[in-house]
VEXROFI-830490 format. One record per residue (C-alpha): x, y, z; residue in one letter; residue number from 1. Coordinates in nm, 3 decimals, padded with zeros to 5 digits. Example, Ala and Ser with C-alpha at 12.3 -4.5 7.8 and 13.67 -1.06 7.14 Angstrom:
# residues 2
KEFI        x        y        z  type  seq
KEFI   01.230  -00.450   00.780     A    1
KEFI   01.367  -00.106   00.714     S    2
# end
This chain:
# residues 108
KEFI        x        y        z  type  seq
KEFI   08.176   11.542   11.747     M    1
KEFI   08.444   11.552   12.040     T    2
KEFI   08.481   11.398   12.373     R    3
KEFI   08.731   11.578   12.619     N    4
KEFI   08.925   11.688   12.278     G    5
KEFI   08.919   11.364   12.091     I    6
KEFI   08.713   11.302   11.785     Q    7
KEFI   08.442   11.030   11.799     S    8
KEFI   08.599   10.863   11.491     S    9
KEFI   08.933   10.803   11.682     S   10
KEFI   08.729   10.631   11.969     L   11
KEFI   08.536   10.447   11.760     E   12
KEFI   08.895   10.297   11.603     G   13
KEFI   09.029   10.269   11.949     I   14
KEFI   08.727   10.055   12.060     N   15
KEFI   08.754   09.811   11.762     G   16
KEFI   08.454   09.997   11.582     K   17
KEFI   08.670   10.165   11.306     G   18
KEFI   08.695   10.018   10.931     F   19
KEFI   08.917   09.758   11.019     L   20
KEFI   08.660   09.579   11.284     H   21
KEFI   08.949   09.427   11.491     G   22
KEFI   09.130   09.278   11.182     A   23
KEFI   09.493   09.184   11.288     R   24
KEFI   09.748   09.362   11.082     V   25
KEFI   10.105   09.246   11.110     G   26
KEFI   10.386   09.543   11.108     I   27
KEFI   10.732   09.489   10.967     V   28
KEFI   10.940   09.773   11.023     A   29
KEFI   11.265   09.895   11.206     K   30
KEFI   11.215   10.132   11.533     P   31
KEFI   11.143   10.435   11.350     S   32
KEFI   10.863   10.697   11.284     P   33
KEFI   10.724   10.467   11.026     E   34
KEFI   10.659   10.195   11.291     F   35
KEFI   10.501   10.429   11.505     V   36
KEFI   10.295   10.539   11.231     A   37
KEFI   10.190   10.198   11.134     G   38
KEFI   10.098   10.125   11.504     V   39
KEFI   09.870   10.430   11.575     F   40
KEFI   09.739   10.406   11.226     G   41
KEFI   09.625   10.042   11.291     T   42
KEFI   09.497   10.151   11.629     W   43
KEFI   09.306   10.438   11.507     L   44
KEFI   09.125   10.247   11.240     S   45
KEFI   09.006   09.984   11.475     G   46
KEFI   09.277   09.703   11.404     G   47
KEFI   09.485   09.511   11.626     V   48
KEFI   09.869   09.588   11.548     A   49
KEFI   10.085   09.265   11.546     V   50
KEFI   10.461   09.372   11.540     P   51
KEFI   10.684   09.102   11.378     L   52
KEFI   11.068   09.141   11.395     A   53
KEFI   11.308   09.193   11.103     L   54
KEFI   11.501   08.938   11.257     S   55
KEFI   11.246   08.643   11.237     Y   56
KEFI   11.292   08.369   10.999     P   57
KEFI   11.014   08.322   10.742     E   58
KEFI   10.881   08.024   10.925     A   59
KEFI   10.844   08.222   11.251     E   60
KEFI   10.679   08.514   11.086     I   61
KEFI   10.427   08.269   10.899     L   62
KEFI   10.377   08.099   11.234     Y   63
KEFI   10.295   08.438   11.414     V   64
KEFI   10.075   08.554   11.131     M   65
KEFI   09.867   08.210   11.132     N   66
KEFI   09.836   08.238   11.506     D   67
KEFI   09.728   08.557   11.531     S   68
KEFI   09.506   08.531   11.212     V   69
KEFI   09.650   08.836   11.037     C   70
KEFI   09.473   08.953   10.732     S   71
KEFI   09.678   09.253   10.626     K   72
KEFI   10.081   09.336   10.647     L   73
KEFI   10.249   09.671   10.643     I   74
KEFI   10.634   09.723   10.591     S   75
KEFI   10.853   10.009   10.558     S   76
KEFI   11.027   09.846   10.268     F   77
KEFI   11.001   09.607   09.983     H   78
KEFI   11.141   09.282   10.101     F   79
KEFI   11.144   08.956   09.907     G   80
KEFI   11.060   08.720   10.186     M   81
KEFI   10.748   08.958   10.275     L   82
KEFI   10.615   08.918   09.900     Q   83
KEFI   10.660   08.526   09.965     H   84
KEFI   10.493   08.543   10.298     I   85
KEFI   10.204   08.762   10.130     N   86
KEFI   10.167   08.470   09.863     M   87
KEFI   10.150   08.208   10.116     K   88
KEFI   09.889   08.381   10.359     M   89
KEFI   09.711   08.563   10.090     K   90
KEFI   09.696   08.876   10.260     C   91
KEFI   09.684   09.227   10.178     L   92
KEFI   10.080   09.408   10.188     H   93
KEFI   10.097   09.808   10.230     F   94
KEFI   10.388   10.017   10.233     L   95
KEFI   10.431   10.261   10.499     L   96
KEFI   10.543   10.593   10.385     P   97
KEFI   10.917   10.706   10.457     Y   98
KEFI   10.942   10.986   10.713     Y   99
KEFI   11.303   11.037   10.773     G  100
KEFI   11.467   11.064   11.124     S  101
KEFI   11.304   11.180   11.410     F  102
KEFI   11.495   11.493   11.410     S  103
KEFI   11.366   11.602   11.070     S  104
KEFI   10.997   11.577   11.236     L  105
KEFI   11.092   11.823   11.516     C  106
KEFI   11.090   12.196   11.481     C  107
KEFI   11.414   12.357   11.533     K  108
# end
């Protein structure tokens, strides 16, 4: 079913009724297509995106994740500090797929 061209499953996700049910998802990625995909994917799944800067020290990332009650973490790379944070936070960690550059996504 669609409403104004938007699938109802997308509307449910944006309204917080998707399968994440409002769960906070920390996103660690450089400004890239992967970051955009992570944010939109989180929103469309009914989650709340919590962007985390790569420049944050571990203590600051832990503070933000604890304060926002993040239960999941997605990143665009394997990073030793993130594995340590996952162990402390006991949250699920997912990797974003690599999309390449913005120019590779455009039609030529």
